[in-house]
N, C-alpha and C positions, 0 to 999 in steps of 0.2 A: 122921656123915657124912663118906665117903668121899673123898680128896682127888682132885682133878681133874689131878694132876701126872703125868706119862707117862715111859716110858724114851726118850730121844731119842740117837742116836748120829751126831753130826755128823762128817762127814769119814772116816768109817770108823772112829772111834775105838774102844778095846774098852772103855773105861766109860761109861757111861750118865750124861748129864746129866737131871735132873728138871725138866721144863718144863710149863707148860700148853698143849695143843695148841688153837688156836682156828681158828675157820673151817673146820669139818672137812666134808668132802664125800666122799659114797662112788659111785662110779663102777664100778656092778657089770658093765657091759660089758666094763671093761678089766679089773677084778679088782683094782683098787686103791682105798685111802682117801688123800686128800691133806688136808693143813692147815698152818697157819703156826705157828711156835714164836719167842717173844723172847729173842735171846742176847746180851748185850754191846750190848744199844740197838739190834740190828737185828734185823728179821723175816725170818725163814728158811722157805723154804717146804719142807716135809717130805711123805713118802709112806710106806706100808707096804701089803703084801697085804691084799687083802678077800676073803673067802670067801663067794662067794653062797649057797654050800649050807649055810654054817655059820650060819645065822639061827636065831632061837629063843634058848632057854636057855644052848645050848651055842656059844659065839661064841668060840673059841680064837683066831680070827685078831686078837681084838682086844688080845691080849696079844703080839703082834707088836712087832718094833722099827720105830720110825720113823726114818727115815734121809733125807738130803738127796736133793732131787729136781733140782737142778741143781749143776752145776761149772764153776768158771770156767777158761777156758785163756785163756793169754797167747800172742798169734799170732808167730808166728817171722817175722821180717823177712826181705824178697826178699833174693836173693844180694848184689844191687847197693848194698844199704843198709850202711852202718856199724852194727855192734852185732849181737846175737842176737835182740833181742826188736823187733817193729814197734812204730813210734810213730806215733799220728795227733794231729792237733789235735783239742782238747778244750776246750769253755768251763766253767771253774770259779770261782765267785764273780765273775762279770764279768769274767774274763781268760780269753786263749787260751793254753794250756800244749799242750805235745807230750808226750802219756802214753803209757803202753804200751797197746797195743789189745787189750781181753779180749772175749772172748763167750762166751756160756752156751750149756751142753750139757745134755742130761739126763744123770744119772750112769750109769755103766756097769750099776751094780745095776738100776736101773730100766729100761734098753733089753733087758737080759739077761731079767729077769722077763717083760717084756710080750711078747718072742719065744716064749719056753716057753708062757707063758699063752694068747697067740691063735693058736697053732698048730691 
């Protein structure tokens, strides 16, 4: 029986991690396949290109590299605030703390791929 572990490239790493991709879903309209991998006790959403014309026995797109779907960006503080990064109130374990504000965006690789794919 073949292993279900596949090459995952997190944070554009040059070396792959072998992980099982769970909850896989193919969106042929966008030309991508998405899934979730576990790494260091975290679940990380990943994606790779899906070739709708490569169906059948020759599905070479299935050997493609899985990559991060999202990246975290720390918000820059407004000029009137002290410090470089913006901090906001967050509730952690029942306590309120001022922590750096983080927003999640799709990775540049995914945005570029979709722009080219959907032209």
